[in-house]
C-alpha positions as CSV (number, residue, x, y, z in Angstrom):
1,X,-58.4,-90.3,7.8
2,X,-59.0,-88.2,10.9
3,X,-57.6,-91.1,12.9
4,X,-54.7,-91.9,10.6
5,X,-51.1,-91.8,11.3
6,X,-48.2,-90.2,9.5
7,X,-46.1,-92.9,7.9
8,X,-43.6,-90.8,6.0
9,X,-42.6,-87.1,5.5
10,X,-40.8,-85.2,2.8
11,X,-39.6,-82.2,4.7
12,X,-38.1,-80.4,1.7
13,X,-41.4,-80.5,-0.1
14,X,-43.6,-80.2,3.0
15,X,-45.5,-83.4,2.1
16,X,-46.9,-86.1,4.3
17,X,-48.1,-89.7,3.8
18,X,-51.0,-90.5,6.1
19,X,-52.4,-94.0,6.4
20,X,-55.5,-95.2,8.2
21,X,-58.9,-96.9,7.7
22,X,-61.6,-95.5,5.6
23,X,-65.3,-95.3,6.6
24,X,-66.0,-98.5,4.7
25,X,-63.1,-100.2,6.7
26,X,-60.6,-100.3,3.8
27,X,-56.9,-99.4,4.5
28,X,-56.1,-96.2,2.6
29,X,-53.3,-93.8,2.3
30,X,-53.1,-90.2,1.2
31,X,-50.2,-87.9,0.3
32,X,-50.9,-84.3,1.2
33,X,-49.3,-81.0,2.1
34,X,-50.2,-78.1,4.4
35,X,-50.6,-74.9,2.5
36,X,-49.3,-71.5,3.7
37,X,-52.8,-70.7,4.9
38,X,-53.0,-73.8,7.0
39,X,-55.3,-75.8,4.7
40,X,-54.7,-79.5,3.7
41,X,-54.1,-80.0,0.0
42,X,-54.6,-83.7,-1.0
43,X,-52.2,-84.8,-3.7
44,X,-53.3,-88.4,-4.1
45,X,-55.4,-91.1,-2.4
46,X,-54.8,-94.8,-2.7
47,X,-55.8,-98.2,-1.2
48,X,-53.0,-99.2,1.1
49,X,-52.3,-102.8,0.3
50,X,-49.9,-104.8,2.5
51,X,-46.5,-105.7,0.9
52,X,-45.8,-109.3,0.2
């Protein structure tokens, strides 16, 4: 996820959805937030399947 991109943000909650490719080459997404101390708190991780 270090090379992922932000797909969506929730500014009121301070949350971000980041999508990218995992080490085993699967498309994944995470929803996370940045804490007041600057740390990343991961809320959920999922396999990002294409719509359709």
